[in-house]
Backbone bond lengths (Angstrom), bond angles and torsions (degrees), N, CA, C in turn:
res aa  C-N    CA-C-N  psi(-1)  N-CA   C-N-CA  omega(-1)  CA-C   N-CA-C  phi
1 X - - - 1.432 - - 1.520 110.76 -
2 X 1.221 119.84 124.17 1.405 122.88 -178.50 1.654 107.68 -91.57
3 X 1.256 119.22 112.16 1.514 125.95 -176.80 1.519 113.26 -86.01
4 X 1.325 110.29 127.50 1.453 114.97 172.04 1.620 110.08 -96.56
5 X 1.268 114.59 -27.35 1.403 123.02 -167.01 1.674 106.16 -121.99
6 X 1.366 112.79 126.63 1.517 116.85 174.39 1.498 104.67 -130.79
7 X 1.316 114.07 120.49 1.471 125.63 178.38 1.490 110.01 -116.59
8 X 1.274 117.00 118.49 1.606 123.80 176.52 1.534 109.22 -104.75
9 X 1.251 115.03 127.29 1.510 120.47 178.22 1.567 107.11 -127.47
10 X 1.311 113.32 130.47 1.479 125.11 171.89 1.394 116.57 -104.39
11 X 1.265 121.01 116.22 1.457 125.34 -175.88 1.527 108.48 -110.20
12 X 1.300 116.98 110.55 1.509 121.53 178.71 1.480 108.70 -88.88
13 X 1.284 112.51 136.27 1.519 122.51 -174.90 1.598 105.91 -120.81
14 X 1.294 113.24 164.95 1.412 121.75 -176.14 1.613 118.13 -60.84
15 X 1.289 107.39 -32.73 1.575 113.16 -176.17 1.417 113.58 -152.08
16 X 1.271 123.70 157.53 1.432 127.11 178.16 1.619 107.20 -62.06
17 X 1.289 120.24 -35.57 1.490 122.02 175.15 1.516 116.20 -61.34
18 X 1.318 112.50 -39.54 1.509 121.57 179.35 1.517 105.97 -68.62
19 X 1.252 119.67 -44.31 1.462 125.47 -174.21 1.535 105.66 -67.52
20 X 1.212 121.16 -38.20 1.454 123.78 -177.30 1.483 109.87 -71.77
21 X 1.368 115.02 -44.84 1.466 118.00 177.51 1.479 116.14 -63.13
22 X 1.346 114.96 -36.07 1.490 116.55 172.76 1.444 113.95 -76.64
23 X 1.302 128.37 -30.19 1.433 133.48 176.34 1.585 102.70 -67.76
24 X 1.350 123.45 -51.02 1.410 120.81 -176.85 1.589 111.02 -66.15
25 X 1.278 115.63 -31.38 1.439 121.10 174.62 1.572 111.95 -62.45
26 X 1.305 115.17 -36.89 1.478 122.74 -173.64 1.523 119.56 -84.63
27 X 1.392 108.98 -26.08 1.432 114.52 -175.00 1.601 118.67 -56.25
28 X 1.369 110.45 -38.66 1.495 109.39 175.73 1.512 115.49 -65.21
29 X 1.440 113.08 -32.09 1.476 113.49 172.38 1.515 118.68 -68.90
30 X 1.324 114.15 -39.51 1.496 122.81 172.94 1.610 108.00 -61.41
31 X 1.178 119.38 -43.31 1.522 122.45 -174.09 1.677 104.51 -69.03
32 X 1.254 113.52 -32.91 1.517 113.44 -176.37 1.535 112.70 -92.34
33 X 1.240 114.21 4.39 1.445 117.06 -176.80 1.589 110.17 -76.89
34 X 1.232 112.99 100.03 1.389 118.61 -176.36 1.534 115.57 -117.42
35 X 1.275 116.80 75.28 1.493 123.79 176.16 1.563 110.57 -107.58
36 X 1.248 115.71 142.27 1.376 118.81 -179.69 1.400 117.69 -70.37
37 X 1.384 114.09 -24.62 1.558 118.39 -170.29 1.563 108.27 -103.79
38 X 1.338 122.39 -3.98 1.385 120.13 -177.62 1.553 113.53 -150.33
39 X 1.464 117.78 163.18 1.255 123.27 -176.46 1.544 105.80 -144.52
40 X 1.404 114.67 132.83 1.445 122.22 177.33 1.456 112.71 -106.64
41 X 1.381 121.48 128.74 1.361 127.82 173.50 1.466 106.51 -115.89
42 X 1.464 119.23 136.04 1.425 121.48 -175.20 1.573 104.07 -134.60
43 X 1.373 113.29 131.40 1.502 120.56 -173.70 1.545 106.41 -131.92
44 X 1.230 117.77 149.16 1.415 121.56 179.38 1.523 111.77 -118.18
45 X 1.319 117.67 122.66 1.455 122.96 -176.48 1.529 107.91 -127.85
46 X 1.353 125.91 105.47 1.422 128.57 -178.75 1.555 115.26 48.86
47 X 1.299 112.79 -99.37 1.508 110.14 179.39 1.625 107.15 -115.50
48 X 1.265 117.71 28.79 1.465 118.67 179.23 1.545 108.81 -133.63
49 X 1.433 108.22 145.00 1.467 118.05 172.29 1.614 103.61 -101.37
50 X 1.368 113.62 134.80 1.395 119.15 171.30 1.489 110.46 -113.25
51 X 1.353 114.08 114.91 1.511 116.35 -179.90 1.512 105.97 -112.13
52 X 1.271 115.29 132.05 1.415 124.41 170.44 1.507 112.44 -116.35
53 X 1.361 112.01 128.22 1.459 115.11 175.93 1.517 112.84 -117.30
54 X 1.426 111.11 120.96 1.438 116.27 -177.94 1.539 108.22 -106.15
55 X 1.347 117.04 124.29 1.454 116.35 -169.69 1.541 111.76 -140.37
56 X 1.223 118.25 161.35 1.585 124.19 -178.89 1.473 105.12 -82.65
57 X 1.238 117.11 -28.54 1.531 118.58 -174.65 1.556 116.54 -152.32
58 X 1.221 119.98 162.30 1.457 123.56 -171.01 1.667 108.36 -65.07
59 X 1.179 115.71 -43.82 1.489 118.37 179.46 1.678 111.38 -54.06
60 X 1.328 110.69 -47.94 1.516 114.41 -179.72 1.597 108.55 -62.30
61 X 1.316 109.77 -39.97 1.547 111.43 -174.34 1.459 108.92 -69.78
62 X 1.365 121.77 -41.77 1.427 123.46 175.15 1.565 111.88 -58.97
63 X 1.267 116.87 -42.71 1.477 120.03 179.32 1.515 114.34 -63.70
64 X 1.323 110.87 -40.00 1.524 116.84 176.11 1.483 113.94 -68.44
65 X 1.392 120.38 -40.57 1.328 123.35 179.10 1.650 111.19 -69.37
66 X 1.291 111.28 -42.34 1.581 116.13 173.95 1.526 110.78 -55.33
67 X 1.257 119.75 -48.15 1.340 127.10 -177.40 1.504 110.29 -59.64
68 X 1.368 116.76 -48.94 1.554 116.92 -177.50 1.557 106.77 -72.09
69 X 1.433 122.12 -36.12 1.430 114.61 -179.77 1.487 114.88 -65.35
70 X 1.455 111.65 -28.70 1.592 115.74 177.92 1.535 110.35 -68.57
71 X 1.371 114.84 -36.93 1.441 116.92 174.97 1.544 115.37 -66.56
72 X 1.300 112.94 -41.66 1.532 120.71 177.88 1.530 105.48 -62.23
73 X 1.255 123.82 -42.93 1.590 126.50 -172.59 1.435 100.81 -70.30
74 X 1.337 121.84 -44.26 1.545 120.55 -178.66 1.585 110.19 -62.09
75 X 1.312 121.54 -46.41 1.379 120.00 -178.99 1.465 110.90 -64.29
76 X 1.354 120.12 -40.91 1.506 123.89 172.98 1.354 112.83 -57.56
77 X 1.284 120.22 -38.24 1.546 120.77 178.73 1.540 108.99 -68.20
78 X 1.322 113.09 -45.34 1.558 117.60 176.94 1.500 111.61 -58.91
79 X 1.302 125.74 -37.32 1.467 127.98 173.64 1.471 109.45 -56.02
80 X 1.365 118.76 -39.10 1.435 118.25 -178.82 1.579 111.01 -68.68
81 X 1.381 116.35 -24.81 1.522 118.29 -171.16 1.575 106.21 -95.51
82 X 1.267 118.23 -40.02 1.513 116.99 -176.16 1.397 114.12 -79.77
83 X 1.411 120.28 153.16 1.473 121.52 179.58 1.466 111.40 -61.05
84 X 1.374 113.63 142.47 1.523 122.24 -177.48 1.502 112.65 -57.66
85 X 1.402 119.54 -29.52 1.348 127.32 172.17 1.485 116.94 -48.07
86 X 1.239 114.02 -41.28 1.461 121.70 -174.95 1.597 108.59 -76.40
87 X 1.357 114.78 -41.40 1.425 120.31 -177.99 1.520 107.77 -69.47
88 X 1.248 125.01 -38.66 1.440 126.64 -176.66 1.495 115.82 -86.89
89 X 1.337 115.92 17.95 1.514 114.41 179.78 1.462 108.33 -100.38
């Protein structure tokens, strides 16, 4: 895929454990992301997630970013519900 647009987003979280939990929760979604017009790369750095979206057009980039942000929001909400012992393992 030839990318015309590349958008990098850094999401800082409260702790390295929280970042790792969210990263590990999102990796299956990123690996299964098979769109012809965009590609998502996700990286973990200490207490931050670095998401890079490479896309052929702005519509596909927006769709990919929105999708990932919904997943991140969902996992963050789950962290508030589940016991901290599970998140910190």
